[in-house]
N, C-alpha and C positions, 0 to 999 in steps of 0.2 A: 588472457595478452592483448594490452591497450596498442593498435598503429596507428598510426596516421592515416590509414584507410577505414578504421571503422568507425561507426555511426553505433550511437548510444540512444537504444532504444526503451523506451520506460512507455509500458503498460499501466493505466489507470486500474480501480477496483474491479477486478473482471466479476467477483458472488456467480463463479457459475454459469454464465452465459456462454457457453461456447462455442456456442453457434458465431455468437457475433466478435468474438476472440477471433479465429478463424480466419473470419469475413478481413476483420481489422488490420492482422497479419499479414494477410496476402495482399491488401493491398500496397501493405508497406515492404511489402518483398524482401525479409533481412537475408542476406549472405552469410556466408561463413567465420567473415572476418568482424560482424557489430555483434557487441554487447547488447543481450536483452533482457531488462529488468523487469519484473512487477513492484508495482508501489502496496504491494497486501491485499489482504481481502480477498483473494484469489476463489475461496470459497465460501458457503452458507447462503442461503437468500435465492438463487438462481437454481436452475431444474439438476444442472450438471457438473456440479465438484466435481465429484472424483474422478470425471472425466477429463475434467479440465485438468485438475492435479498430474494428470497421468500424462498428459501431451508435457508440460511446463518439465516433468523428470523428467521425460525420452528425448526431449531435445533441447536437454540443460541449459534453460532458461532461469535465470537467476530471480530472485527472489528477498523482498526485508518480510520480517513478521508482521501481520493488521493485529488488530483487537480480534477477528474472530479467528485466525490461527491460534494466537496465546489463550483463548477462551476452551481450544479443543485443547492443547497442548495441557493445561492446568489442568483441564477434564482428567486427564491421563494420568496427570503426576498425584491426583487424590486419589487416583483408583489405586493406585501402588500401598497405601495406607488401608488399615483393618477400619478408618474411622468411615461414617456415612459421607458421599461425596456431598460438598456443599456449593457444586454446581448444577447446575438445570440445566434441562437443556431442551431443546424445543425437539418436534418433531423430523423435522429438516437435519438439523448437527447430528440427532438418535442415528438417524439413517445413514448420512456423512460417516460417522465415529464405526458404524457395525459392517462399513464395506472400505476401511483402511486398510492394510496391507501393513508390515512393517517395515517395507519398503518406505510408503508413503509416508507414515510416522518418522520414521528418521527423517526424512525431510525436514518435515514440520519443526521436528525438536530442535533442528537446523538452523530455521532461517535464522537470520541475522536483525538485530534493532533498526541499523543504518547501512548504507551501502555509499561508499565516497570515490568518484570518479575524477581525479583534480579535482578544480574547484564545483563539480555538482554533486549533491549530496543528498540520498534519495533515502527518507522518512514516513513511516504511514501516515501518522498524526500531526504533528508538529513539535514546536522547539520556542522556549523561552530563551531572552536577552541571555539571561545568568547562567542556562547550561551550560553545557562542555561534553560532547559525544562521547570521548575517550574516558570521561571521569561523570559516570552516570549515578545517582543515588537510585537504590531499589526502587524508590516512591517515581522519581524522576523517567525508570527505564517504563513504568505503566503510563505517564504524563506521556510519554513522547508517543506512545500509541493512540491515544484517545483523546490528545487536545484538541480543543476546535477554538472556544472564547476563552477571555478572562476579564473580571470586574474592572471595575473605576481601580483596583489597584494591584491590578496589574496579577490576580494569581487567578489559578485554575478552576474554572469552570468545571460542575458533573454536567453531563448531558441531559439538556431539558432545563437546565437552571438557568441559561440566558437569556437575558431581555434586550430592549431596543437601546441601552444601554451598553451591554458589551461590547468589546472592541477582539477582532476577529484577529487571532494571534500572529497573521501573516502579518497582515495591516501596520505593525508594531516590531518585527524580526528585522536584525538590523545587520544582517551578514555574516555575523562570527564566525559560523561553524561551512559557511559555504552558500552557493545557490541551490536552495532547497527545492528536492519534487516529493511532492506528496499528495497522498490521497485523502481516505477518511470521512472528509465533509462534501456535499455533492453539490455539483452547482450545476445549475444549466449548460451554461460556458467554463474553456476554462477560467482559472481566477490567477490574475497575473497580478501581483505585489512587485515593489521593488526589489527584494530577493530570492522570491518564492513564485511557485507556480503548483496552484492548485488542480490535479486533473481526474480529478472524479467528475464523473457528467452523470452520475447516477442511471446507468444504462441497466441495471435490474428494478429500477421501478418506472422505466419503458422510457427514457429518454435516450441517450448515447453511452455506448464508450470509446475512451477517446485515451489515444498515445501521443507523447512528445519524442521528436527525434531528432538529434543533434550531429548535425552531420559530420561535426570536428570537436571532439571536446576539450579542445584546447581554446576551441573557440566560444566559450558556452552562451552567452547572450544569444548567440544563433540558433535555433531551432525550427522545428517544422509541426504545425497541429493536423493530426491524422482523428475525425471523428466518422461514425459509423453508427446512422441510427438504429436502437433495438429493436432486435425481429420479430418481435411479438405483440 
């Protein structure tokens, strides 16, 4: 329930950095009326993925699906068939899967690709101007989880294919699907574009964990940034 007293609190990619997440959250001090949302990639890479997941489920914190949650979900879906699973897991991902309960799996499977609060839209990767979130093709659903750079023809570039001529999607986005808050691509500091905010600041790589707090959803351009240095 959104009321005029609710703050919208959005956390950048946590990636299992549980201690930083708890410290940052304590700094923000969420109240019962506030809405808390994770921008995806709650798990993998950091040392406390399952612990982080437990806390988020227990505290009714919302999240959208990141590409790392998506990989785990797709792995489970492939496991249901008799064929060889095409998804290769690293040790960290295997360890996470070995420790997931039915409750965890259900939570991950139910993560939406985006969430909207008034004019604020939360996606994990990004959007191209032709995309309509309410009518996404299967291809576009994968793209919004992974979008970073576009080529000279404004076409999606796979990870690692970008060069100095590539354009970051948010620098072209025209605001037609709302003011976007996203993660996925990490920056040293919050990336501010006209109609978008990138809030993954690479905590798992030793930089910082960031969150954006909108004190009033109806006045969406007003926000406060909270950041906490990685504790390792």
